[in-house]
C-alpha positions in Angstrom: 88.4 143.1 86.7 88.0 141.1 89.9 91.4 139.2 91.4 89.8 135.8 90.2 89.5 136.9 86.8 92.7 138.4 86.7 94.4 135.5 88.3 92.9 133.1 86.0 93.9 135.4 82.7 97.1 135.1 83.7 97.2 131.0 85.0 95.6 130.4 81.2 96.5 133.2 79.4 100.9 133.7 78.2 101.6 136.6 75.8 102.1 134.6 72.4 106.0 135.7 72.1 106.7 133.8 75.4 104.0 130.9 74.9 105.4 130.2 71.3 109.1 129.6 72.1 108.2 127.5 75.0 106.6 125.1 73.1 108.6 124.8 70.0 110.5 121.9 71.7 107.2 120.0 72.2 105.8 121.2 68.3 108.8 119.2 66.9 109.0 116.4 68.9 105.5 116.1 67.7 106.8 116.7 64.3 109.1 114.1 64.5 106.8 111.9 65.4 103.8 112.1 63.3 106.8 111.8 60.4 107.9 108.7 61.8 104.3 107.3 61.7 104.9 106.8 57.3 101.4 105.7 55.9 103.3 102.5 54.9 103.9 100.9 57.9 101.6 99.4 60.7 98.0 97.8 60.1 95.4 99.8 58.1 92.5 99.4 60.7 91.5 101.4 63.3 92.9 99.9 66.8 90.4 100.9 69.8 91.3 99.8 73.6 89.1 100.8 76.4 90.3 100.7 80.1 89.8 101.4 84.1 92.6 101.5 86.4 92.5 101.7 90.4 95.3 103.7 91.7 96.0 103.4 95.7 97.4 106.8 96.1 98.8 109.0 98.6 99.5 112.7 98.3 101.8 115.6 99.6 101.1 119.4 99.1 103.6 121.9 100.4 103.2 125.5 99.8 105.6 128.2 100.9 105.8 132.1 100.5 108.2 134.8 101.3 108.1 137.9 102.9 109.9 140.7 102.6 112.3 140.1 105.6 112.0 136.3 106.0 112.5 133.5 103.1 110.8 131.3 103.7 108.1 133.1 105.8 105.8 130.8 106.4 105.3 126.8 105.2 101.7 125.0 104.3 101.9 121.4 104.3 99.4 119.1 103.1 100.9 115.3 104.3 99.0 111.9 103.9 96.2 112.8 101.6 95.2 109.3 100.9 92.5 108.9 97.7 91.4 105.8 96.1 91.0 107.3 92.7 89.0 105.6 89.8 90.1 106.6 86.5 89.1 105.5 82.8 91.1 105.6 79.7 90.8 105.3 76.0 93.6 104.3 73.0 93.0 104.8 69.2 95.6 103.4 66.6 95.8 104.6 63.6 98.8 102.5 61.5 101.9 104.1 63.5 99.5 107.1 65.0 97.9 106.9 68.1 96.1 109.2 70.4 95.5 108.6 74.3 92.9 109.7 76.5 92.2 109.4 80.5 89.9 111.0 83.5 90.6 109.9 86.7 88.5 111.2 89.9 88.5 110.6 93.6 88.4 111.5 97.2 90.2 112.6 99.6 89.7 110.0 102.6 92.9 110.8 105.4 96.0 113.4 106.2 97.4 115.9 108.2 97.2 119.6 108.0 100.7 121.4 109.4 101.6 124.9 109.2 104.5 126.9 110.3 105.5 130.4 110.3 109.0 131.5 110.7 111.3 134.5 112.0 114.6 133.9 110.2 115.3 132.4 106.6 115.8 128.9 105.9 113.2 128.2 108.1 114.9 128.9 111.6 113.1 131.0 114.6 110.0 129.0 114.3 107.3 131.1 116.5 104.0 129.2 114.9 102.8 125.6 114.8 99.6 124.0 114.1 98.1 120.8 113.0 95.4 119.9 111.7 93.0 116.8 110.5 92.7 116.9 106.7 89.1 115.0 106.4 87.5 115.8 103.5 88.4 116.9 99.3 88.8 115.6 96.3 90.7 115.5 93.2 90.1 115.3 89.1 92.8 115.5 86.4 92.3 115.4 82.7 95.1 114.3 79.9 94.6 114.4 76.5 97.8 112.8 74.2 99.0 112.4 70.6 102.2 110.7 69.2 103.6 107.9 67.0 104.8 104.6 67.3 108.5 105.2 66.9 109.9 101.6 67.1 108.9 97.8 67.4 111.1 94.7 66.9 110.3 91.3 67.3 107.4 89.1 66.5 103.9 90.1 68.3 103.6 87.8 70.9 106.5 85.9 70.9 109.6 86.7 74.1 111.5 89.9 73.9 109.3 91.1 71.6 108.3 95.0 71.9 107.6 98.6 71.5 108.5 102.3 72.0 106.2 105.2 71.4 106.7 108.6 71.8 103.9 111.5 72.7 103.1 114.8 73.4 100.0 116.4 75.0 98.1 118.6 78.0 97.3 117.8 81.8 94.8 119.3 83.7 95.4 118.7 87.6 92.9 119.7 90.5 92.9 118.9 94.2 90.8 120.4 96.9 91.9 119.7 100.7 89.2 120.7 104.0 91.1 120.5 107.7 89.6 121.0 110.8 90.2 121.1 114.5 93.5 122.6 115.5 96.3 121.5 117.9 99.4 124.0 119.1 101.6 126.6 120.0 100.6 130.3 117.9 102.2 133.3 118.8 99.7 134.2 121.6 100.2 130.6 123.3 99.1 126.6 123.2 95.6 126.4 120.8 93.5 123.3 120.9 89.7 123.4 118.3 87.8 120.4 118.2 88.0 118.6 114.9 84.3 120.0 113.9 85.7 123.3 113.3 86.6 123.9 109.6 89.7 125.7 109.6 90.7 125.6 106.4 89.8 124.8 102.7 92.8 124.9 99.9 92.7 124.2 96.0 95.6 123.7 94.2 95.2 123.6 90.0 97.8 122.1 87.8 97.9 122.9 84.2 100.6 121.4 82.0 102.1 120.2 78.2 103.5 117.0 78.4 105.9 114.7 75.9 106.6 111.1 76.6 107.7 108.0 75.8 106.4 104.5 76.8 107.5 100.6 76.1 106.8 97.6 76.4 108.4 94.3 76.3 107.0 90.2 75.9 107.6 88.3 78.8 105.8 85.4 77.5 102.9 83.5 79.1 100.9 86.5 78.3 102.4 88.7 80.7 104.0 91.9 79.3 106.9 94.3 81.2 105.4 98.0 80.5 107.0 101.8 81.6 106.0 105.4 81.0 107.8 108.4 81.6 106.7 111.9 81.0 108.1 115.3 81.7 105.9 118.0 81.9 108.4 120.8 81.0 106.0 123.3 80.6 103.3 124.1 83.4 101.0 126.8 85.0 99.9 126.6 88.4 97.2 128.7 90.9 96.5 128.2 94.2 93.5 129.5 96.6 92.8 128.9 100.3 90.1 130.4 102.7 91.5 130.7 106.2 87.3 130.3 108.1 89.2 131.6 111.9 90.9 134.4 110.1 89.0 137.3 110.5 91.0 140.2 109.3 91.0 137.7 105.6 88.0 137.6 102.9 86.4 134.4 102.6 86.2 134.5 98.6 89.6 133.1 99.1 92.0 134.6 101.8 94.6 133.7 99.8 95.2 133.3 96.1 99.0 132.7 94.7 99.8 131.6 90.7 102.6 131.0 88.5 103.1 130.5 84.8 106.9 128.7 85.3 105.4 124.7 87.0 107.3 121.9 85.8 107.4 117.8 86.6 107.6 114.5 86.4 105.6 111.4 85.8 106.9 107.4 86.2 104.6 104.4 85.7 105.9 100.7 85.3 103.9 97.6 85.6 102.7 94.4 83.9 99.7 93.3 82.5 98.5 89.8 81.3 96.2 88.8 78.4 93.9 87.1 79.8 91.3 86.0 76.6 90.3 88.0 73.4 91.1 91.6 74.1 90.8 91.6 77.7 93.8 91.6 79.9 94.5 92.7 83.3 97.4 94.8 84.8 99.2 96.3 87.8 102.0 98.6 88.7 102.7 101.3 90.5 102.5 105.7 89.4 104.2 108.3 90.6 103.4 112.3 89.8 105.2 115.0 90.7 104.9 119.0 90.0 106.7 122.2 91.6 107.0 126.0 91.2 109.2 128.2 91.9 108.6 132.1 92.1 104.9 133.5 91.1 102.6 135.8 92.8 100.9 136.1 96.0 98.1 138.3 97.6 96.8 138.3 101.0 92.8 139.2 100.4 92.6 141.5 103.7 89.7 143.3 104.5 91.3 146.8 103.4 94.3 145.2 102.1 95.6 143.0 100.0 99.2 142.8 100.5 101.6 141.0 97.5 104.0 138.5 98.7 106.1 136.0 97.0 106.1 132.1 96.7 108.9 130.5 97.7 108.0 126.8 96.4 105.2 124.9 95.5 105.2 121.2 94.9 102.2 118.5 94.7 103.1 114.7 94.7 101.0 111.4 94.4 102.1 107.9 94.2 100.7 104.4 95.2 100.3 101.3 93.5 97.6 100.6 90.9 95.5 97.3 89.2 93.3 97.9 85.9 91.7 96.1 83.3 91.6 96.7 79.1 89.4 95.8 76.7 91.2 96.1 73.2 88.6 95.9 69.9 
């Protein structure tokens, strides 16, 4: 069994007993939501909605590792990784039951890559620092949720009328970056490489189970205030990178890491304006964040593959969005 296969299995397959214990709160939440959606509530007809969003987002990703003596020994940071994300989403609602899905893609157009190494704990005794330009990459995500309308109040469309939905689901989030050029002070002295020189390619993948709620309140004149909060209490994380200038490391990849102890939060708030018929426009702000503490790291040398430990892994993305939706 090769290393990539081993890491994939560790990422996607947990022992059955451990997975069941972790998933119990989400299974309970889903059961309560489905029981709340009694057949006597809501409309009998199936309601469908299709929408799209343009998310003007900025990202931040950090990966730090420990060795046997220093905690952390190295920081790899991707900062200001801007991406215009195009998303399509869909919603199906029958009586009080609902299903939600979204897929987003985008290119990374800007950013910086920082690499620091330390001789002492708590990021003291830095002996190496370099900066490169993050000039290529992209991202992809997909979410799928099921849930129910838990509360509703007021007359639809009237000022103050609103609703509260609960849902559970799954999310896949992948980001890939490539950095070129290099300026900095390394152990052997100052170094400068031209921007056309590839330095590192990095891929991070987050998978998580989701539990969340969303609410909307009518403000009048066709405007609705909307807010969504999602917790990701059970997650898996994988990291791979290729150090193109390191002749002592393999290139398929050079470093790999994985953890089954990831968690996160997502927040979304904005306004929706009902324009005409089933058409509505929306705008707002969205934040996504995922973290992982612990996990195994492998430096894939040409002869040896020493194991290190993950100190911390973090990915964030946030920014404003605009979109439209058509409800059938």
